[in-house]
C-alpha positions, 0 to 999 in steps of 0.5 A: 480531510480526504486523501487522493489516490491516482493510479498509473498502470504502466510498467517497463516490464511486469513483475512476476508476482504483481496482480495490480492493474498494469500494462506495458504500453505504447506512447499513444495509449499512455497519452490517451490514458493521461488525457482520461485521468484529467477528465476524471479529476474534473469529474471529482472536482467538488471533492478535491478542496479538502485533500491533505494527502496525495499518493501516486501509485502503480504500476510504475509511475516513473515509467512514463514520460516527464511530459505526461507526469508534468501534465498530471502534476500541473493539473493537481498543483493546487492540491499538491501545494496545500497537501501535507503529504505527497507520495509517489511510488518509484522503481529505482532503475528509472529514477533520474535527476530530471524526475527528482527536479520535477518532483521537487517543483511540484511539492512531492515530499515522500518517495516510496521506492520498490526495492523488494530484495537485494538478492540477485537470484531472488530479484530474477525470480520476481523479474526486477531490474536493479541490484544493490549497487544501483539502489545505493547510487539512486539513494545518494542521488535522492539525498542530493535533492533533499528528499528525507521522507523515504519508504523502502518496499521489501518482500519476504517469502519469495521462492528459494528465499532462506533466513540468511537472505532475509537477514542480508535484506534486514542488515541492508535496511538497517545500514540505510536508516530510512524513516519508513519500511514496508515489508510485505509477504509475497502472496501467490495471486492468480493471473500472475507470471509466478502463479503460472510457474507454480502451476507448472511445477517450475517453481515452489512457494515456501511453506506457511510456517517459513513465512511466519518465522520470517515475519516475526523475525522481521518484526523483532529486528526492526522493532529492536532498531527503532522502528515502530510496527504500526500496521501489519506490514509497515514500520516507521521511525517516530513521526514518519507513519504514512498519513495517506495510508492511515486514512484507509485504515481509519476509514476516512474518505479518499478519492480514487482516480485511474484504472482499477482505482478504488475510492470512498465518498459519502458512504459509498465505496467504488471501484474503477474499471480494470480494463483500459478500453472500459476505463476510457469509456466509463470510469466506475465499474461498481459502487456499493453504498455501505449500511451502518452494519457494513461501516461497523464491520469495516471499522474493525476489518481495517482498524485491526490492521493497525498494531494499536488496534481499534479504540473502543471509545472512538467506536462508541462515539461514531456508532453510538453502540458498544462493539461488544454488543455488535460483534463477538469480541469476547470470543476472540479474546477467549480464543487468545487471538485478540486482547484489550490494552487500555482503550484499544482492542487489538490482535495479539502481537504473536497472532498478527501473521494469522490476523485473518482468523480475527477478521473473519469474525467481522465478515458476513454472517459472523456479524451476528452475535452467537 
């Protein structure tokens, strides 16, 4: 079974750290974009019969009109009706009763809400439009409509953030008892507002050591309070892991639709155009057909994002070869970065924050065993 990802790039305002394809735009441009989305859905019609997870991301999907959302949802209604997990990303300040009624009508059963932090000063730095009280009010409204599978997105490593700020966010999370938490390290990306402020010395990013301390503190607190740390940045109560995102990490097929979306079909990874005008002319910007070696590398690069790691037996079943023959796994064990736990090869818990040191072994020339 495949996943379906649809990208809605529009926002009411731009977060200072975000480098995803996004824009503040006119109603006319938004209308034209949604017409183009429907055309792209038709383009992939032959791949849409076996979808069992749907993810609507952005941008800010709930920044556009109910009219356009319903246009899209009605188009994919047969998929939403058969799918076991239908997720949509939401900015809290734009959640309304009308929106929640629409999401119920079209069988959305998982909401991913961008909180990022409850600290007002930090929210200003990242250009977010809500506060703690608003979050609480919106969560009460969501409960009224019986949405139970909820993810809250948080960020750590924001400029000026300290451990006390982080503990306030963690205490807030624990008070809500939500089934799923994503907690991402803020990465300074080029072509973002924050990047330009750092370049001009208007603001300073925290030291890597501070970020590492925060990361392991988050892991420790959430695990002690009943959350399974199942992916580098994701934590879930039992049974609430993101089924859609697990497809990415398990190298399963998915259809990616919309501006800047990526997909994986028939051993081909593709990326859509990231510029609005280019996307209106042609969907796909780039395609790469994966070789067997590419697929082996991706199986580890993506699979090692899961805290359980990669099943050695499953690898052998798929590729008919031993991963110890294909890669320098012994080297990673000798360097105390990775370990074997029963059937699983995984990054050691205390090395997760520096996981790139392991992943580099599966990229390019590192695939050659020394």
